[in-house]
C-alpha positions as CSV (number, residue, x, y, z in Angstrom):
1,M,1.5,-13.8,-16.6
2,H,1.9,-10.1,-15.7
3,V,-1.0,-8.4,-14.1
4,C,-1.8,-4.7,-14.1
5,V,-3.0,-3.7,-10.7
6,S,-3.2,0.0,-11.3
7,E,-7.0,0.0,-11.5
8,R,-7.1,-1.4,-7.9
9,L,-4.7,1.2,-6.6
10,T,-7.5,3.8,-6.3
11,D,-7.3,7.4,-4.9
12,E,-9.3,6.1,-1.9
13,L,-6.7,3.5,-1.2
14,M,-3.9,6.0,-1.5
15,A,-5.8,8.3,0.9
16,E,-6.1,5.5,3.4
17,L,-2.3,5.1,3.3
18,V,-1.8,8.7,4.5
19,D,-4.8,9.0,6.8
20,K,-4.1,10.5,10.3
21,N,-5.7,7.5,12.0
22,W,-3.2,4.6,12.2
23,K,-6.0,2.1,12.0
24,V,-7.1,3.5,8.7
25,R,-3.4,3.4,7.5
26,K,-3.2,-0.2,8.6
27,E,-6.4,-1.1,6.7
28,G,-4.9,0.5,3.6
29,L,-1.6,-1.5,4.0
30,D,-3.7,-4.7,4.5
31,K,-5.4,-4.0,1.2
32,V,-2.1,-3.4,-0.6
33,V,-0.7,-6.6,0.7
34,A,-3.8,-8.5,-0.4
35,I,-3.5,-7.1,-3.9
36,V,0.2,-8.0,-4.2
37,N,-0.3,-11.5,-2.8
38,E,-3.0,-12.2,-5.4
39,V,-0.7,-11.9,-8.3
40,K,2.6,-13.4,-9.2
41,F,4.0,-10.6,-11.4
42,I,3.0,-7.0,-11.3
43,T,3.5,-4.7,-14.3
44,S,5.5,-1.5,-13.8
45,N,2.3,0.7,-13.8
46,I,1.7,1.0,-10.1
47,G,0.8,4.6,-10.1
48,S,1.5,6.5,-6.9
49,L,1.9,3.5,-4.7
50,P,5.7,4.0,-4.0
51,E,5.1,7.6,-2.9
52,A,2.2,6.5,-0.7
53,L,4.2,3.8,1.0
54,K,7.4,5.9,1.5
55,P,5.9,7.9,4.5
56,R,5.0,4.6,6.1
57,L,8.7,3.8,6.5
58,N,8.9,6.6,9.1
59,D,5.4,6.1,10.5
60,S,4.9,7.2,14.1
61,N,3.3,3.7,14.7
62,K,6.2,1.3,14.6
63,I,3.9,-1.6,13.9
64,L,3.1,-0.1,10.6
65,V,6.8,0.4,9.8
66,C,7.4,-3.3,10.4
67,F,4.4,-4.1,8.3
68,V,5.8,-2.2,5.3
69,L,9.2,-3.8,5.6
70,V,8.0,-7.3,5.6
């Protein structure tokens, strides 16, 4: 069963992923992981999630970089 998670990938969640405060970015990443872990298959409609996660690969907080890579 494929699940569309686009309605859960809100503008607020995307804003958390790019927030200046690393703790807020971490909370956003935790939410994304929880969403992904709840479903087996995700449809291709994931909105701006890839663009929001891309900067986290070069995050100044190396813990968050490791978190994204897992």
